[in-house]
C-alpha positions in Angstrom: -149.9 49.0 56.3 -149.5 46.3 53.7 -147.0 43.5 52.7 -146.3 41.0 50.1 -145.3 37.4 50.6 -141.9 35.7 50.4 -140.4 32.8 52.2 -137.0 32.7 54.1 -135.0 30.0 52.3 -133.8 30.6 48.8 -135.1 27.2 47.6 -138.7 28.0 49.1 -138.9 31.6 47.6 -142.1 32.2 45.8 -142.0 34.9 43.4 -145.3 36.9 43.0 -146.7 38.9 40.0 -148.0 42.3 41.1 -151.0 42.8 38.4 -153.4 41.1 36.4 -153.7 41.6 32.8 -156.1 44.4 31.7 -159.1 43.8 29.7 -158.2 44.3 26.0 -154.5 43.6 26.3 -153.6 41.3 23.6 -150.0 40.5 24.9 -149.6 37.0 26.1 -150.5 36.3 29.8 -148.4 33.3 29.9 -145.3 35.3 29.5 -145.7 37.6 32.4 -148.1 40.3 33.7 -148.2 44.1 33.5 -146.7 45.7 36.4 -149.3 48.4 38.0 -146.5 50.7 39.0 -146.0 51.8 35.3 -149.0 53.9 34.3 -147.9 53.7 30.6 -148.3 49.8 30.7 -144.9 49.2 29.3 -143.3 47.0 32.2 -143.9 43.4 32.2 -143.4 41.2 35.3 -141.5 38.0 34.4 -141.4 34.6 35.9 -138.1 32.9 36.5 -138.2 30.8 33.5 -139.0 33.8 31.3 -135.6 35.6 31.7 -133.6 34.3 28.8 -132.4 36.6 26.1 -134.9 35.1 23.7 -137.7 35.3 26.1 -136.8 39.0 27.0 -136.5 39.7 23.1 -140.1 38.2 22.6 -141.5 40.6 25.3 -139.8 43.6 23.5 -141.5 42.6 20.3 -144.8 42.4 22.0 -144.2 46.2 22.9 -142.9 46.1 26.4 -140.2 48.5 27.3 -139.0 47.1 30.4 -139.0 43.7 32.5 -139.2 43.5 36.1 -138.8 40.5 38.7 -140.5 39.6 41.9 -138.7 39.8 45.2 -135.2 37.9 44.9 -132.5 36.9 47.5 -129.1 38.3 46.9 -128.0 34.7 45.8 -130.8 34.7 43.2 -130.2 38.3 42.0 -126.6 38.0 41.5 -126.5 36.3 38.2 -129.3 38.7 36.7 -127.2 41.7 37.8 -124.2 40.3 36.1 -126.4 40.2 32.8 -127.2 43.7 33.2 -130.3 43.8 35.2 -130.4 46.7 38.0 -131.8 47.1 41.3 -135.3 48.7 41.4 -136.1 48.3 45.0 -135.1 46.7 48.2 -137.3 44.9 50.8 -137.0 43.9 54.4 -137.5 40.0 55.1 -138.6 39.2 58.4 -139.1 35.7 60.0 -141.1 34.3 63.0 -140.2 31.1 64.8 -144.0 30.9 66.1 -142.9 29.7 69.5 -144.3 32.4 71.3 -147.2 34.7 70.0 -148.3 37.8 71.7 -151.7 38.0 73.3 -154.7 39.4 71.6 -156.7 42.3 72.8 -160.0 40.9 72.7 -161.8 44.4 73.7 -160.2 46.1 70.7 -160.3 43.3 68.3 -162.1 44.2 65.0 -164.6 41.5 63.6 -162.8 39.1 61.4 -164.5 36.7 58.9 -163.6 34.1 56.5 -163.2 35.5 52.9 -163.3 33.7 49.5 -162.6 34.5 45.9 -165.9 36.4 46.0 -164.4 38.9 48.2 -161.4 39.7 46.0 -163.2 42.8 44.5 -163.9 44.2 48.1 -160.0 43.8 48.9 -158.8 45.7 45.7 -159.7 49.2 47.1 -158.3 48.3 50.5 -155.1 47.3 48.7 -155.2 50.5 46.6 -155.5 52.6 49.7 -152.8 50.8 51.7 -150.1 50.6 49.0 -148.4 53.1 46.9 -148.9 52.7 43.3 -145.7 50.5 42.6 -146.6 48.0 45.2 -150.1 47.3 44.4 -151.3 44.0 43.4 -154.6 44.4 41.5 -157.3 41.7 41.6 -155.3 39.1 39.7 -152.3 39.6 41.7 -154.3 38.9 45.0 -155.8 35.8 43.3 -152.2 34.8 42.7 -151.3 35.4 46.4 -154.2 33.0 47.4 -152.9 30.4 45.2 -149.1 30.7 45.9 -149.1 28.0 48.5 -151.0 24.7 48.9 -152.9 25.9 51.8 -154.1 29.5 52.4 -156.1 31.6 54.8 -158.0 34.8 53.6 -159.6 36.9 56.3 -161.5 40.2 56.1 -161.9 42.7 58.8 -165.1 44.7 59.0 -166.9 47.3 61.0 -170.2 49.2 60.5 -168.9 51.0 57.4 -167.8 47.7 55.6 -164.5 46.0 55.0 -161.6 47.8 56.7 -158.7 45.4 56.1 -157.8 41.9 54.9 -154.8 39.3 55.2 -153.7 36.4 53.2 -151.5 33.9 54.9 -150.3 30.7 53.2 -148.7 27.4 54.3 -146.4 25.1 52.5 -145.5 22.0 54.6 -144.1 23.7 57.8 -143.3 27.0 56.1 -145.6 29.9 56.8 -146.2 33.1 55.0 -147.8 36.3 55.6 -148.5 37.0 51.9 -150.5 40.1 51.9 -151.9 42.5 54.7 -153.8 45.8 54.0 -155.6 48.1 56.3 -157.6 51.1 55.1 -155.9 54.4 56.0 -158.8 55.5 58.2 -158.3 52.4 60.3 -154.7 52.1 60.7 -153.0 52.2 64.0 -156.4 50.8 65.6 -155.1 47.2 66.0 -156.6 45.9 62.7 -153.3 45.0 61.1 -152.3 43.4 64.5 -155.5 41.3 64.7 -155.4 40.1 61.2 -151.7 39.1 61.4 -152.0 37.3 64.8 -155.0 35.4 63.3 -152.8 34.2 60.5 -150.0 33.4 62.7 -152.2 31.3 65.1 -153.6 29.4 62.0 -150.0 28.6 61.0 -149.2 27.4 64.4 -152.2 25.2 64.7 -151.2 23.5 61.6 -147.7 22.8 63.0 -145.8 25.3 60.9 -142.5 26.1 62.3 -141.7 29.4 61.0 -143.5 32.5 59.2 -142.0 34.9 56.9 -143.1 38.4 55.4 -141.5 41.1 53.5 -142.2 44.8 53.4 -140.7 47.5 51.0 -138.0 49.7 52.6 -139.8 52.8 53.7 -143.0 51.0 55.1 -141.9 51.8 58.6 -145.6 51.3 60.1 -145.6 47.7 58.7 -142.0 47.1 59.9 -142.7 48.3 63.5 -146.0 46.1 63.6 -144.1 43.0 62.5 -141.3 43.6 65.0 -143.8 44.3 67.9 -145.3 40.8 67.0 -142.0 39.0 67.4 -140.8 39.0 63.8 -137.0 39.4 63.4 -135.3 41.0 60.4 -133.2 38.8 58.2 -130.4 40.6 56.4 -129.5 41.5 53.6 -133.1 41.4 52.9 -134.6 41.0 49.3 -134.4 43.0 46.2 -136.6 43.5 42.9 -134.7 44.0 39.7 -135.4 45.6 36.3 -134.1 45.7 32.9 -134.7 47.7 29.7 -135.6 45.7 26.8 
């Protein structure tokens, strides 16, 4: 069960990069990051200001074969589709008004603790276990998620075996985001994801956020059910990720 972040309104959407630059890669990290979903390392994730023909040609000259965007609204995707980009994936987009939050289940609640940058290494294997290859973030991607909003909350769930899940939530003014949620497969459907998500939503509400947004890739039915059970409502037509051959 795992999710990546994005806001509801097009003006507030924050694109995310899914992978850190591997050690020894000489290609410019300022132009984009490698996408973990490509085992050959030939796909670069590009920021909005790096999608011009000249910028893409520079990525091709560096040895990349494909470029990929973060999550886009239909409005933001349309100009790129007209330029020859194609849809690589669809995502559900959900929002929560934060007016009413469901109760916790104290007896079943896992132990949550504050996490810091030092805990990113422990979060990586949780992320890898929760996500299929194409949706993994890697350590640098998780660090990006922590810094994507002015304020963030990073919580780790633990039991006697060690870390079993984590959540990163963020806040920008009164807009909240469930930026990342991952639970170890061995602890899914045990209330860990629910507790982590509720912890983040309550934090957002305490700081006077008026909404929370989250996305999850189409096919992640367990996460979709979790969010809907907590009061999130799907916003259609959702989001999409685009790709183009260089």
